[in-house]
C-alpha positions as CSV (number, residue, x, y, z in Angstrom):
1,M,-13.2,71.9,48.9
2,T,-12.6,70.1,45.6
3,S,-14.5,72.6,43.5
4,D,-12.7,75.5,45.2
5,L,-9.3,74.1,44.5
6,H,-10.3,73.2,40.9
7,D,-11.4,76.8,40.3
8,L,-8.1,78.1,41.8
9,I,-6.2,75.8,39.4
10,R,-8.3,76.6,36.4
11,T,-8.0,80.3,36.9
12,R,-4.2,79.8,37.7
13,Q,-4.6,81.5,41.1
14,A,-3.4,78.4,43.0
15,R,0.1,78.7,44.5
16,V,2.1,75.7,43.4
17,A,5.2,74.5,45.2
18,V,7.7,72.4,43.4
19,I,10.0,70.3,45.6
20,G,13.3,69.6,43.8
21,L,14.6,72.2,41.3
22,G,16.7,69.9,39.1
23,Y,16.3,68.4,35.6
24,V,12.6,67.7,36.2
25,G,11.5,70.2,38.7
26,L,13.0,73.4,37.2
27,P,11.4,73.0,33.7
28,L,8.0,72.3,35.4
29,A,8.4,75.3,37.7
30,V,9.2,77.7,34.9
31,A,6.4,76.3,32.7
32,L,3.9,76.8,35.5
33,A,5.2,80.3,36.2
34,N,5.0,81.1,32.5
35,A,1.4,79.9,32.5
36,G,0.6,82.5,35.2
37,F,0.9,80.5,38.4
38,T,2.8,81.7,41.4
39,V,5.4,79.0,41.9
40,L,7.2,78.4,45.2
41,G,10.4,76.5,44.4
42,Y,11.8,74.5,47.3
43,D,15.2,72.8,47.1
44,R,17.3,71.5,50.0
45,D,20.4,72.8,48.4
46,P,20.8,76.5,49.5
47,S,23.3,77.3,46.8
48,R,21.0,76.1,44.1
49,A,18.0,78.0,45.5
50,Q,20.1,81.2,45.8
51,A,21.5,80.9,42.3
52,L,17.9,80.4,40.9
53,A,16.7,83.4,42.9
54,Q,19.4,85.5,41.2
55,G,18.1,84.4,37.8
56,E,20.8,81.8,37.1
57,S,20.1,78.3,35.7
58,P,22.0,75.0,36.3
59,I,20.0,73.3,33.6
60,A,20.9,73.7,29.9
61,D,17.3,73.1,28.7
62,V,16.1,76.0,30.8
63,P,18.0,79.2,29.8
64,A,18.9,81.6,32.5
65,T,16.9,84.3,30.7
66,Q,13.7,82.3,31.3
67,V,14.5,81.9,35.0
68,A,15.3,85.5,35.3
69,T,12.1,86.6,33.6
70,V,9.8,84.6,36.0
71,V,11.8,85.5,39.0
72,G,11.7,89.1,38.1
73,A,8.0,89.0,37.6
74,G,7.5,87.5,41.1
75,R,6.0,84.3,39.7
76,F,8.9,82.0,40.7
77,L,10.2,82.2,44.2
78,P,13.1,79.7,44.9
79,T,14.0,79.0,48.4
80,A,15.7,76.4,50.7
81,D,13.2,77.0,53.5
82,P,10.6,74.2,53.7
83,A,8.2,76.5,55.6
84,V,7.2,77.9,52.2
85,L,5.3,74.7,51.6
86,R,2.7,75.9,54.1
87,Q,1.6,78.6,51.6
88,A,0.9,76.2,48.7
89,Q,-2.4,74.8,47.5
90,V,-0.6,72.3,45.2
91,V,2.7,70.6,45.8
92,V,4.7,68.6,43.1
93,I,7.5,66.4,44.3
94,C,10.3,66.2,41.6
95,V,13.3,64.7,43.5
96,P,15.9,62.1,42.3
97,T,15.2,58.4,42.6
98,P,18.6,56.6,41.8
99,L,19.8,53.1,42.6
100,T,21.8,52.1,45.6
101,K,25.2,50.3,45.1
102,R,23.3,47.1,45.3
103,K,21.0,48.1,42.4
104,Q,18.0,48.6,44.6
105,P,15.6,51.6,44.7
106,D,16.9,54.6,46.6
107,L,13.9,56.6,47.7
108,D,15.8,58.7,50.4
109,C,15.0,61.9,48.6
110,V,11.3,61.1,48.2
111,E,11.2,60.3,51.9
112,A,13.0,63.5,52.8
113,A,10.7,65.6,50.7
114,A,7.6,63.8,52.2
115,R,8.8,64.6,55.7
116,D,9.5,68.2,54.9
117,L,6.0,68.5,53.4
118,A,4.3,66.6,56.2
119,A,5.6,69.2,58.7
120,H,3.8,72.0,56.8
121,L,0.9,70.2,54.9
122,Q,-2.3,72.1,55.0
123,P,-5.9,70.8,54.6
124,G,-7.2,70.8,51.0
125,T,-3.7,70.6,49.4
126,L,-3.1,68.6,46.2
127,V,0.1,66.6,46.3
128,I,1.6,65.1,43.2
129,L,4.7,62.8,42.9
130,E,6.6,63.0,39.6
131,S,9.7,61.1,40.6
132,T,10.1,57.8,38.7
133,T,9.6,54.8,41.0
134,Y,8.1,51.4,41.4
135,P,4.3,50.7,41.4
136,G,2.9,51.3,44.9
137,T,5.2,54.1,46.0
138,T,2.6,56.8,46.1
139,Q,0.0,54.6,47.9
140,D,2.3,52.6,50.2
141,M,5.2,54.9,51.0
142,L,4.3,58.5,50.3
143,R,0.8,58.4,51.7
144,P,1.7,57.1,55.2
145,L,4.6,59.7,55.4
146,L,2.2,62.5,54.5
147,E,-0.4,61.2,56.9
148,E,2.0,61.7,59.8
149,S,0.8,65.3,59.5
150,G,-2.5,64.1,61.0
151,L,-4.3,64.7,57.8
152,Q,-5.8,61.8,55.8
153,A,-5.3,61.3,52.1
154,G,-8.5,61.4,50.1
155,R,-10.3,63.2,53.0
156,D,-8.1,66.1,54.1
157,F,-5.7,66.3,51.1
158,F,-5.5,65.0,47.6
159,L,-2.8,62.7,46.3
160,A,-1.7,61.7,42.7
161,F,1.2,60.4,40.6
162,S,2.2,61.8,37.2
163,P,5.5,60.6,35.7
164,E,7.9,63.1,34.4
165,R,8.7,62.8,30.6
166,I,11.7,65.1,30.3
167,D,14.1,64.2,27.5
168,P,17.1,66.6,27.7
169,A,18.3,68.2,24.5
170,N,15.3,66.8,22.5
171,P,14.8,69.5,19.8
172,R,11.2,68.3,19.0
173,F,9.5,67.4,22.3
174,H,9.4,69.5,25.4
175,L,7.2,69.8,28.5
176,D,4.7,72.0,26.7
177,N,4.0,69.5,23.8
178,T,4.3,66.2,25.5
179,P,1.1,64.5,26.8
180,R,0.9,63.7,30.5
181,V,-0.3,60.6,32.4
182,V,-2.0,61.1,35.7
183,G,-3.3,58.6,38.3
184,G,-5.1,59.8,41.4
185,L,-5.5,58.0,44.7
186,D,-9.2,58.6,44.2
187,P,-11.3,60.2,41.4
188,R,-11.1,63.7,43.0
189,S,-7.4,63.6,43.3
190,G,-7.0,62.5,39.7
191,E,-9.3,65.2,38.4
192,L,-7.5,67.9,40.2
193,A,-4.0,66.7,39.1
194,A,-5.3,66.5,35.5
195,A,-6.6,70.1,35.8
196,L,-3.2,71.3,36.8
197,Y,-1.3,69.6,33.9
198,Q,-4.0,70.8,31.5
199,Q,-2.6,74.3,32.0
200,V,0.8,73.4,30.6
201,S,0.4,70.2,28.5
202,P,-1.4,69.5,25.2
203,K,-3.1,66.4,26.5
204,V,-3.6,64.6,29.8
205,H,-4.4,60.9,30.0
206,L,-6.1,60.1,33.2
207,V,-5.7,56.5,34.5
208,S,-7.5,54.6,37.3
209,S,-4.7,54.7,40.0
210,P,-1.2,55.9,40.9
211,Q,0.0,52.3,40.4
212,V,-1.0,52.4,36.7
213,A,0.7,55.7,36.2
214,E,3.8,54.5,38.0
215,M,3.9,51.4,35.9
216,A,3.3,53.3,32.6
217,K,6.6,55.2,33.2
218,L,8.5,51.9,33.8
219,V,7.1,50.4,30.7
220,E,8.1,53.4,28.6
221,N,11.7,53.2,29.6
222,T,12.0,49.4,29.9
223,F,10.8,49.3,26.2
224,R,13.8,51.5,25.3
225,H,16.2,49.6,27.5
226,V,15.2,46.2,26.0
227,N,15.4,47.4,22.4
228,I,18.8,49.0,23.0
229,A,20.0,45.7,24.5
230,L,18.7,43.9,21.3
231,A,20.7,46.4,19.2
232,N,23.8,45.9,21.3
233,E,23.6,42.1,21.1
234,M,23.0,42.3,17.3
235,A,26.1,44.5,17.0
236,I,28.2,41.9,18.8
237,L,26.8,39.1,16.7
238,C,27.1,41.0,13.4
239,A,30.7,41.9,14.2
240,A,31.5,38.2,14.5
241,M,30.0,37.7,11.1
242,G,31.7,40.6,9.5
243,I,28.5,42.6,8.9
244,D,28.1,46.3,9.6
245,I,25.3,46.6,12.1
246,W,24.8,50.3,11.3
247,E,24.1,49.6,7.7
248,V,21.8,46.8,8.7
249,I,19.7,49.1,11.0
250,E,19.6,51.8,8.3
251,A,18.2,49.2,5.8
252,A,15.7,47.8,8.3
253,A,14.5,51.4,9.1
254,T,13.3,51.9,5.6
255,K,10.3,49.7,6.5
256,P,7.4,52.0,7.2
257,F,5.6,49.7,9.6
258,G,6.4,47.2,12.3
259,F,10.0,48.5,13.0
260,M,11.5,51.2,15.1
261,P,15.3,51.8,14.9
262,F,17.3,51.5,18.1
263,Y,21.1,51.8,18.0
264,P,24.0,50.1,19.7
265,G,26.5,52.0,21.8
266,P,28.8,51.8,24.9
267,G,25.9,51.1,27.2
268,V,23.0,53.1,28.6
269,G,23.0,56.2,30.9
270,G,21.0,59.0,32.2
271,H,18.4,59.4,35.0
272,C,15.8,56.9,33.6
273,I,16.8,54.1,31.2
274,P,19.5,52.4,33.3
275,I,17.4,52.7,36.4
276,D,13.7,52.2,35.7
277,P,13.8,48.6,34.6
278,Q,15.7,47.7,37.8
279,Y,13.0,49.4,39.9
280,F,10.4,47.1,38.2
281,S,12.7,44.0,38.5
282,W,13.2,44.7,42.2
283,K,9.5,45.2,42.8
284,V,8.3,41.9,41.2
285,R,10.4,39.9,43.5
286,E,7.9,40.7,46.2
287,Y,5.5,38.5,44.2
288,D,8.0,35.6,43.9
289,R,8.5,36.5,40.2
290,H,11.6,37.4,38.1
291,A,11.6,39.7,35.2
292,R,13.9,37.5,33.2
293,F,13.7,39.3,29.9
294,I,14.4,42.6,31.5
295,E,17.2,41.3,33.7
296,L,18.8,39.8,30.5
297,A,18.6,43.2,28.8
298,V,20.2,44.9,31.9
299,E,23.0,42.3,31.8
300,I,23.6,43.0,28.1
301,N,23.7,46.7,28.4
302,D,25.8,46.6,31.6
303,H,28.3,44.5,29.7
304,M,28.8,47.0,26.8
305,P,31.5,49.2,28.5
306,Y,33.6,46.0,28.8
307,R,32.9,45.3,25.2
308,V,34.3,48.7,24.3
309,V,37.4,48.1,26.4
310,H,37.8,44.7,24.6
311,L,37.7,46.5,21.3
312,V,40.3,49.0,22.4
313,T,42.5,46.3,23.7
314,D,42.3,44.3,20.5
315,A,42.9,47.4,18.3
316,L,45.9,48.5,20.3
317,N,47.2,44.9,20.2
318,D,47.0,44.9,16.4
319,Q,49.3,47.9,16.5
320,G,51.7,46.1,18.9
321,K,50.7,48.2,21.9
322,P,49.4,47.1,25.3
323,V,46.7,48.9,27.1
324,R,48.9,49.5,30.1
325,G,50.8,52.8,29.5
326,S,48.8,53.7,26.4
327,R,47.4,57.2,26.2
328,I,43.7,56.9,25.6
329,L,41.4,59.9,24.9
330,A,37.7,59.5,25.6
331,V,35.7,61.8,23.3
332,G,32.4,62.6,25.0
333,V,31.5,61.6,28.6
334,A,27.9,62.8,28.8
335,Y,25.3,60.0,28.8
336,K,23.8,61.3,25.5
337,K,24.6,63.8,22.8
338,D,24.4,67.5,23.4
339,V,23.7,67.4,27.1
340,A,25.9,68.5,30.1
341,D,24.9,65.5,32.1
342,A,27.1,62.5,33.0
343,R,24.7,60.7,35.4
344,E,25.0,56.9,34.9
345,S,27.0,57.5,31.7
346,P,28.6,54.4,30.3
347,A,31.6,56.5,29.4
348,L,32.5,56.7,33.1
349,K,32.7,52.9,33.4
350,V,34.8,52.7,30.2
351,I,37.3,55.2,31.6
352,A,37.4,53.5,35.0
353,I,38.0,50.0,33.5
354,L,40.8,51.4,31.2
355,Q,42.4,53.1,34.3
356,K,42.4,49.8,36.2
357,K,44.2,48.2,33.2
358,G,46.9,50.8,33.5
359,A,45.9,53.1,30.6
360,V,46.7,56.8,30.8
361,T,43.3,58.3,30.3
362,S,42.0,61.8,29.4
363,Y,38.7,63.1,28.0
364,H,37.2,65.8,25.9
365,D,33.6,67.0,26.2
366,P,32.5,70.5,25.3
367,Y,29.6,70.3,27.6
368,L,31.5,69.0,30.7
369,P,34.7,71.0,31.3
370,T,35.1,69.2,34.6
371,L,34.2,65.7,35.7
372,A,33.5,64.6,39.2
373,E,31.4,61.4,38.9
374,S,31.6,57.8,40.0
375,G,35.0,58.3,41.7
376,L,36.5,60.1,38.6
377,T,37.9,63.6,39.0
378,M,39.2,64.9,35.7
379,Q,39.2,68.0,33.5
380,S,38.4,68.1,29.8
381,V,41.4,68.6,27.4
382,P,41.1,70.5,24.2
383,L,40.4,68.6,21.0
384,T,43.5,69.7,19.0
385,E,45.7,68.0,16.4
386,Q,48.4,67.7,19.0
387,V,46.2,66.0,21.6
388,L,44.9,63.6,19.0
389,T,48.2,62.7,17.4
390,E,49.8,62.2,20.8
391,S,47.0,59.7,21.8
392,D,47.5,56.0,21.2
393,C,43.8,55.5,20.9
394,V,40.7,57.8,20.7
395,V,37.4,56.3,21.8
396,I,34.2,58.1,20.7
397,L,31.7,57.5,23.5
398,T,29.2,60.4,23.0
399,N,28.3,61.7,19.6
400,H,28.0,65.5,20.3
401,A,27.0,67.3,17.2
402,Q,29.6,70.1,17.4
403,L,32.6,67.7,17.5
404,D,35.0,67.7,14.5
405,Y,34.9,64.1,13.5
406,R,36.9,64.6,10.4
407,L,39.7,66.1,12.5
408,I,39.5,63.0,14.9
409,A,39.7,60.6,12.0
410,R,42.5,62.4,10.2
411,C,44.8,63.1,13.2
412,S,44.2,60.1,15.5
413,P,46.5,57.0,15.0
414,L,43.6,54.8,16.2
415,V,39.9,55.4,16.7
416,V,37.3,53.2,18.3
417,D,33.9,54.6,17.3
418,T,31.0,53.4,19.5
419,R,28.4,55.8,18.0
420,N,28.8,55.5,14.2
421,S,30.1,59.1,14.3
422,L,32.5,58.3,11.5
423,K,29.8,57.1,9.2
424,G,31.0,56.7,5.6
425,M,34.7,56.9,6.7
426,R,36.8,53.8,6.1
427,S,40.4,53.1,7.1
428,D,42.4,50.5,8.9
429,H,42.8,52.7,11.9
430,L,39.0,53.2,12.3
431,V,37.2,50.6,14.4
432,K,33.4,50.5,14.9
433,I,31.5,48.8,17.8
């Protein structure tokens, strides 16, 4: 059974089902289809499945032309019918794993995907989980759910974990040039999962278990989270000493060894960095331990939106204006530059806090013409001289490349820059984080 499936994968004759056609699943589905596999795309959202079947794409990193090409060739078949899973020899689960309001892991989507799959799981199928999660999820949660099918993992079907490594809008690294980590429930599962990713990735690093692969993902993003927290704390301390943190980091980055630059900002956002460390922190409490260093980093980064509001308040006060009633324009609400994604964006919290203080808020973001996130429902306003001059304060929260920062600096009566977008510009009305 193992050798037959391995041959089907190696010759790209295996039918691969991808569950969840969002920021992770869609790029994978298209990459596999481009490699020659027949990909069965399953998403519970009928409107998304229908749009993809018509050659449209909801993901900026996956152009509609690519979707239309593989759909037209019959290599990508999107659907909202879970019965399609019965036809697959390989199934990859790529569904969201957010946090609950209590900052605990929310695996509802993983559970729903597992139950959909269990109802149609066939003997000899390879199942891979890509969704970021805490160590033990594949073994302790996913496996029992799939075994409700009556099949046993390691005997009747294969099971592995391989963390996604998608970085939206990264011009250098994509799915096809980023190495993959794979951990199988048993050696056969690991070998089969590695064989699949070898068809679309330059290198596959096989580890001893799903737990190691799950933990590797958390370490990757916790590393970033902690270092961003360090940069944010340094920014606060440098401001107290009258030192420009941006110039400091630029100087430190000239060292060719032992240093990697991380930058301060209004907080952290996206589908990984704000979430992954808290998955780990939650998990270790089962072992009567506390991830104190990580929890401190979370506290620092979670505080940054309040730091930004404090800077806005002080800057307005210096001009004899209160926050209440002031017209404040947020420039950029996406969680990072050049993406149309506001998930967990710190800009949302900044806007919400300002609104609670009575500010009249608006925003401009060329990638997000409408905003319906975290209780906010707004529409982007144009970035014109009139809009800028009529604002009491402009807050740069996301440093999109296409924005006219000279126009912002010239026309705005007051600017709070949280991204060093106005580098090299100096004036009494320009305030940096």
